[in-house]
N, CA and C atoms as an extended XYZ file, in Angstrom:
162
Properties=species:S:1:pos:R:3:atomname:S:1:resname:S:1:resid:I:1 pbc="F F F"
N        -4.821      -19.022      -10.457 N   MET     1
C        -3.369      -18.618       -9.905 CA  MET     1
C        -3.245      -20.086       -8.770 C   MET     1
N        -1.966      -21.060       -8.788 N   GLY     2
C        -2.321      -22.222       -7.944 CA  GLY     2
C        -1.775      -21.703       -6.444 C   GLY     2
N        -1.485      -22.381       -5.474 N   LEU     3
C        -1.086      -22.515       -3.930 CA  LEU     3
C         0.148      -23.031       -4.003 C   LEU     3
N         1.058      -22.305       -3.586 N   ILE     4
C         2.957      -22.738       -3.211 CA  ILE     4
C         3.201      -23.998       -2.146 C   ILE     4
N         3.237      -25.256       -2.375 N   SER     5
C         3.596      -25.808       -1.515 CA  SER     5
C         4.963      -25.266       -0.553 C   SER     5
N         4.518      -26.204        0.553 N   GLU     6
C         5.701      -25.508        1.283 CA  GLU     6
C         7.388      -27.129        1.291 C   GLU     6
N         8.053      -26.675        1.096 N   PRO     7
C         9.647      -27.797        1.449 CA  PRO     7
C         9.029      -28.368        2.666 C   PRO     7
N         9.265      -29.991        2.604 N   LEU     8
C         8.551      -30.602        3.861 CA  LEU     8
C         9.974      -30.729        4.643 C   LEU     8
N        11.109      -30.266        4.474 N   ASP     9
C        12.059      -30.201        5.265 CA  ASP     9
C        12.428      -29.227        5.820 C   ASP     9
N        11.599      -27.812        5.709 N   ILE    10
C        12.089      -26.526        6.533 CA  ILE    10
C        11.008      -26.096        7.157 C   ILE    10
N        11.551      -25.607        7.956 N   ASP    11
C        10.597      -24.933        8.944 CA  ASP    11
C        10.550      -23.272        8.920 C   ASP    11
N         9.486      -22.511        9.063 N   PHE    12
C         9.617      -20.892        8.861 CA  PHE    12
C         9.089      -20.654       10.024 C   PHE    12
N        10.420      -19.754       10.330 N   PHE    13
C         9.979      -19.697       12.146 CA  PHE    13
C        10.021      -17.430       11.907 C   PHE    13
N         8.649      -17.015       12.281 N   VAL    14
C         8.991      -15.862       12.333 CA  VAL    14
C         8.914      -15.126       13.639 C   VAL    14
N         9.844      -13.960       14.076 N   ASP    15
C         9.851      -13.414       15.383 CA  ASP    15
C         9.568      -11.726       15.396 C   ASP    15
N         8.378      -12.347       15.614 N   PRO    16
C         7.982      -10.379       15.198 CA  PRO    16
C         8.551       -9.640       16.504 C   PRO    16
N         8.974       -8.238       16.540 N   ARG    17
C         9.668       -7.681       17.123 CA  ARG    17
C         8.840       -6.425       17.220 C   ARG    17
N         8.502       -5.726       18.609 N   PRO    18
C         8.095       -4.415       18.062 CA  PRO    18
C         8.428       -3.318       17.537 C   PRO    18
N         8.107       -2.465       16.904 N   LEU    19
C         8.820       -1.203       15.867 CA  LEU    19
C         9.476       -0.714       17.038 C   LEU    19
N        10.755        0.206       16.426 N   THR    20
C        11.283        1.240       17.284 CA  THR    20
C        10.317        2.820       16.648 C   THR    20
N        10.575        3.910       17.632 N   ALA    21
C         9.940        5.132       16.958 CA  ALA    21
C        10.717        5.443       15.905 C   ALA    21
N        12.067        5.105       15.558 N   LYS    22
C        12.244        5.746       14.114 CA  LYS    22
C        10.729        4.934       12.859 C   LYS    22
N        11.052        3.804       13.268 N   GLU    23
C        10.276        3.070       11.625 CA  GLU    23
C         8.821        3.194       12.290 C   GLU    23
N         8.983        3.812       13.206 N   LYS    24
C         6.854        3.949       12.992 CA  LYS    24
C         6.688        5.139       12.471 C   LYS    24
N         7.694        6.489       12.594 N   LYS    25
C         7.451        7.352       11.870 CA  LYS    25
C         7.950        7.671       10.508 C   LYS    25
N         8.471        6.249       10.017 N   MET    26
C         9.110        6.229        8.400 CA  MET    26
C         7.625        6.015        8.198 C   MET    26
N         7.112        4.640        8.729 N   ILE    27
C         5.596        4.453        8.256 CA  ILE    27
C         4.527        5.088        7.757 C   ILE    27
N         4.952        5.973        9.230 N   SER    28
C         3.863        7.222        9.085 CA  SER    28
C         3.678        8.048        8.164 C   SER    28
N         4.902        8.401        7.953 N   ASP    29
C         5.611        9.260        6.909 CA  ASP    29
C         5.341        8.939        5.766 C   ASP    29
N         5.299        7.662        5.198 N   PHE    30
C         4.865        6.878        4.213 CA  PHE    30
C         3.506        7.021        3.528 C   PHE    30
N         2.908        6.412        4.437 N   ILE    31
C         1.516        6.733        4.568 CA  ILE    31
C         0.920        7.981        4.150 C   ILE    31
N         1.507        8.862        5.415 N   LYS    32
C         0.918       10.305        5.286 CA  LYS    32
C         1.136       10.862        2.828 C   LYS    32
N         2.400       10.954        2.672 N   THR    33
C         2.696       11.451        1.338 CA  THR    33
C         1.625       10.635        0.542 C   THR    33
N         1.778        9.250        0.793 N   ASP    34
C         1.045        7.802       -0.382 CA  ASP    34
C        -0.415        8.787       -0.181 C   ASP    34
N        -1.269        9.261        1.249 N   LYS    35
C        -2.087        9.553        0.868 CA  LYS    35
C        -2.567       11.021       -0.086 C   LYS    35
N        -1.483       12.047        0.080 N   GLU    36
C        -1.402       12.959       -0.465 CA  GLU    36
C        -1.409       12.962       -2.169 C   GLU    36
N        -0.750       11.958       -2.353 N   LYS    37
C        -0.301       11.614       -3.801 CA  LYS    37
C        -1.744       11.080       -4.186 C   LYS    37
N        -2.418        9.856       -4.011 N   ARG    38
C        -3.683        9.702       -4.466 CA  ARG    38
C        -4.614       11.061       -4.094 C   ARG    38
N        -4.746       11.537       -3.612 N   LYS    39
C        -5.793       12.958       -2.964 CA  LYS    39
C        -5.962       13.947       -4.966 C   LYS    39
N        -4.705       13.971       -5.261 N   CYS    40
C        -4.310       14.740       -5.649 CA  CYS    40
C        -4.487       14.327       -7.215 C   CYS    40
N        -4.378       12.746       -7.249 N   LYS    41
C        -4.612       12.029       -8.498 CA  LYS    41
C        -6.319       11.802       -8.566 C   LYS    41
N        -7.004       12.072       -7.837 N   LYS    42
C        -8.178       11.731       -7.872 CA  LYS    42
C        -8.902       13.410       -8.156 C   LYS    42
N        -8.278       14.265       -7.644 N   THR    43
C        -9.234       15.821       -7.851 CA  THR    43
C        -8.374       16.104       -9.166 C   THR    43
N        -7.524       15.607      -10.007 N   SER    44
C        -6.615       16.287      -10.908 CA  SER    44
C        -7.738       15.162      -12.031 C   SER    44
N        -8.647       14.224      -12.142 N   LYS    45
C        -9.560       13.340      -12.740 CA  LYS    45
C       -10.568       13.936      -13.315 C   LYS    45
N       -10.880       15.070      -11.994 N   LYS    46
C       -12.193       15.349      -12.053 CA  LYS    46
C       -12.531       16.382      -13.204 C   LYS    46
N       -13.701       16.283      -14.106 N   GLY    47
C       -13.686       17.135      -15.001 CA  GLY    47
C       -13.697       16.750      -16.330 C   GLY    47
N       -12.715       15.817      -16.365 N   THR    48
C       -11.888       15.202      -17.815 CA  THR    48
C       -12.766       14.178      -18.430 C   THR    48
N       -13.922       13.829      -17.849 N   TYR    49
C       -15.038       13.672      -18.708 CA  TYR    49
C       -16.101       14.601      -19.096 C   TYR    49
N       -16.972       14.128      -20.207 N   THR    50
C       -17.760       15.308      -20.463 CA  THR    50
C       -18.804       14.291      -21.283 C   THR    50
N       -20.311       14.981      -21.129 N   GLN    51
C       -21.565       14.177      -21.103 CA  GLN    51
C       -21.877       14.786      -22.567 C   GLN    51
N       -21.999       13.884      -23.346 N   GLN    52
C       -22.448       14.301      -24.444 CA  GLN    52
C       -24.330       13.838      -24.926 C   GLN    52
N       -25.208       15.350      -25.039 N   THR    53
C       -26.600       14.704      -25.753 CA  THR    53
C       -26.533       14.555      -26.954 C   THR    53
N       -27.499       13.801      -27.332 N   VAL    54
C       -27.737       13.608      -28.632 CA  VAL    54
C       -29.237       14.406      -29.070 C   VAL    54
């Protein structure tokens, strides 16, 4: 993987702004549903592997 060089004639400015209450709620809801999906995937995989004895 290589580095990307910035063009010399272009300056990038980022203006951080505080999140609105609506944006905070949207992010929070997304994280909550994503965690629930991951939790369901982890629990559904349990018990699928069996140990074989020789």
